[in-house]
Structure formats: structure tokens, C-alpha cells
N, C-alpha and C positions, 0 to 999 in steps of 0.2 A: 422356397416358393417363388415363382416367377413374378417379376414386377409387372403391374398393369401398364400397358402402352397406349397412350393417346396420340393420334396423329392430328396435327393442327395445320390447316391449309387456308391462308388468307386468299380471298378471291374478289376481283372486281371485273365484271363483264368479260369473263373468260370461260363461258359455258363449254365450248368445244374442247379446250385443253383440260378443263376440270373433268370432263367425262373420261378422257384417256387416263388421267391420273387416278381416278377412283377405280377404274377397271384394273389398273395395275395393282392397286391396294387389295382388291378383291382376290387377286391371284397370289397373295403372299403365302409362303409356306408356314409362317407364323402369323395368323390374322391379328389385326389391331383389336384391342379391347374397346376402342372408341375412336371414331373419326369425327373431328370437329371442323366444319367448313365455316369460315368467318366471312359472311357476306358484307362487303365494305361499301354498300350502296349501289349494287349492280342494277342496271336497267335492262339487262338481258335476262335469260332464264337460268342463270347460274344457280340460284337458290333452288329452283325446281329440279335441276339436274342432281343436286346434292340430295334432296328429299327423295327423289326417285331411287337413289342408291341406298336409301335407308340410313343416311348419316345425319348427325346432329348439326343443325344450322344455328349459328350465333350471329346476331345482327350487330354490326358496328357502323353506325352512320357517319362517323367522323372519318373522312378519307385519309388514307396513309397506311403504308405497310407496317410501320412501328405500332400504330394504334390497333390495327387489325391483329397483328401477331400477339400483342399484349393481351387483347381481349380474349383471344383463343386460349392462350396459356392460362389466364385467370379462370376461364370457364372449364378447362379440361380437368378430368377426375383422376387421370393416371399418375403413377409414380414416375414414369418416364414420359416426357413431352417431346414428340418427334415432329420435326418441322419440314414441310415441303412447300414449294410454290404450286400454284394451280397447273403450271406447265411442266412440273417435274414428272419424270417417269421412273419410279424406283424398280430395281430388279426384284425377282420373286423372293429373294432371301434378305431383303433390306431390313425389315423389322427383326427378323431372327438374329441377324448379325449384330444389330445394335443392342438388343436385349442381352445377347451373350457377352458382349464387351462390358456392359455395365455390371453384370453379375460377376464376371471374372475380375473386374477392377473396382473394388469398393470405393476407392478414392477418386474415381472418375466422375466429374460433374458435367462435362460437356464433350460430346463426340461429334466430329464433323468430317466431311469428305468432299471430294470435288464433283463437279458436274461435267458430263461429256455432252458437248453441245450438239443439237440437231437443228436442221434448217440453216439457211444462210450459206455462205461460200466457204471454201477451204481457207481462204485468207482470213475471213471472219473468225473461224475456229482457232486458227493459229494465233491471231492477234489477241483474242480474248483469253484463251486458255494458257498460252505460253507467256505472253507479254504482261497483260494486265493482272491475271491471276498470279503470275509469277512474282510480280512486284508486291502484290498483297501478301503472298505467303512468305517471301524471303526478306523483303525490305520492311514492311510493316510488322510482320511477325518477329523479325529480328529486333526491331525497335521496342516492341512490347515485351519481349523476353519470354514469349510463350506462343503456342500454336494459334492459328487463326480459326475463324468460324465462317462457314459459307452458308448464306441464308437459305438456299434452295435444298439444303441437305445437312441437317444437324439434329441432335437430340440433347436435351438438358434434363437433369433430374428436377422434379417438381420442387424439392427442397432448395435446390440452388436457385431456381426461378423466384421463389419467395424472397430470397435475398436480393436478386438482381432487379426485380421489378421496381425497387425503390431507387435504383441508380441509373437505369437506362433512360434515354430521352423519348419516352413513349408518346409524348404529346407533340413531337416534331415530325411532320410529314416530309421534311426536306433533308432527312438523314438516312443513311443506310443502316437498317436495324441490325444486320449481322456484324458490321464493323463496329457499331456503337456498343453492341454486347461484348465483342472481343476486347475492346478498349477498357470497358468498365468491369470486367471480371475481377472479383476480389482476389488479392494476392493469396496464393496457396490453393486456389481452386484447381482441380484437375481438369485440364483441357487437352484433347488429343485430336490431331488431324490425320485421318487414315486415308492414304492415297488409294487404297484398294476399295474403299466404300464409295462406289461411284453411282450416281443417278443420271438419267437423261435430263437435260435442261435446254430450254429453247434458246436459240441464238438471237431472239428478237431484240434484246437491248443493244446489240452490237452490229445490227445490219446496216446502219448508216453512221457517218461521222457525227451527225447531229445527236442521234440517240446515245452513241458512245460518249460523246462529250457531256451530255447530261448526267450520265452515270458517274463519270470521273468527277464532275463538278460536285455532285452530292457526296462523293467520297472525301473530297478535299474539305467540304463544309463540315462533314462529320468529324474529320480529323482536327480541324481548326476549333470547332466548338468544344471538344473535349480537352484539347490542349490549353484552351483558355481557362479551364476550370482546375486543371492540375497538369503541370508540365510533364512531358513524357520521360524525362530523365528520372524524376521522382517516382513515377509509376514503375519504371523498370527496376529501380533500386528496391522498391517494395517487393517486387516479385523475386528478385535475387535473394533478398533477405529471407523471404518465406521458404524458398527452396533450400537455402543453407540450414535453416532451422529444422527442416524436415529430415535432412541428411540422407535421404534415399529417394529415388524417383517415384516410388509408390505405384508403379504401373507394370503390368506384364505386356511388353511390346511384341510378344510373339504373334505371328500372323494367325488370323482366325482359321 
């Protein structure tokens, strides 16, 4: 039996982008069982756009992506919780591929993939995708000892979220929720980053040095906050010990 899929989209004053995202979801080869738009206190018509598309709207008045994402995951009814940003543009087979991966890989708890930026300049795309995302994937991922999570494009089992909701910093608006989730994944959880699972993502956070600097500052704050609670060497050792106890990778890495 196919697992029910809920798509969760945090949104703050992003009506135009949300319209595009919801149209892309309406064109999915495997439709969502539920779409939850979390209105994070919008003053534009974002909530009306969502209702016009017949999706469920959850109100989260406390501003911040961690708060909005957590509220959406808590409210969602599906067995798989699929996460997009309001400016994400998923390809037509995005839900189908995610569902197929989780069915094929029973030990998989979190699946993520990259964003292909639209808007901005060629330099912006190169700097964000190759330099910054490359650091995240290879340096931070290497330090953690497991794959990363990209907030504009991932899915988590509802059962895994019920564990993680007690560990992520859902009350902090000044952290990156995806990095925070990746850092706090319980040792032994199955996480995979699939480079072929691509969605469109806006280049808006990287179009100026000021905005890019803000994103980097939030990442450093997220990293520092978690490091103060448990050092990263201990975290990595726990992951290595869990992997050794498992004695097999537990995943089928064959291409979809």
C-alpha cells in the first residue's frame, strides 16, 4: 500500500511564488494526498492563493521558518512529510520519486536533493550552488558523518519527525531549520542526499552580498548553537558506532 504523502510549504508574503509552486504540485504524476501551506503571518494574499488552490492552510503567527515548518509537520496527516519552500518549483515526478525511494528503502528516514537556482546572475548560481552548497555537502556533511538536508527539497517519515520534533530548535527563528535538522538526526537514522532529485529554487537569498552574508551568519549560528550542546566529534562518533552496529548500509543506492 502506498504511503500517504503530505507536502508542507512555509510561506510569508510570497503569494506570487506560492502560486507557481502550487501549480507545479497540481501537475504531479503522483498527486499529493495533502498540501499544507503554513501562513507565517503574511500581510499579502498568500493564504488566499492557497485556499484558491484548495489546499489546507495552517496559521503560525510566530515568525520564523523553523516555527512554520514544525507547525506544518505537526499538522500534516501523511506518513511521508515532503518539504518545499514557497519559491520551490518541483518537477512533475518529484512526489512519485520520493514515494518510490521510501518504499524501496524501508530504513530511509530522510531523503533530500539539491536546488537548481533560477533568477539572479550566472555568478550567483555558481557561488551558491558550487561554493556554498559544496561546503555544506562536503565539509559539514563530512564532519557530521552522514548526508545533508536541503530545506527547499526534502522528505521525512512522520515517525522520524515525531522523534526529531523534540530535538530541533523549533523555537529559534535565527537558525537554518535544514542544517539544524541534519545536525540533530538521531544516530542510525537513514538519511540520503540524491543529486538527481532536483527542484527549482529561487536565487533570492544570494543576489547580494548582504543577503548572502545573512544566510552564512545564520548557518554559523546554527552550527555554534548545536556545537555548544554537544561537540561534533561526539556526534560523529555516535554515527560511526551506529553504522558499525548495523554492519550494512541498509539502502539500495541504485538510480531511480
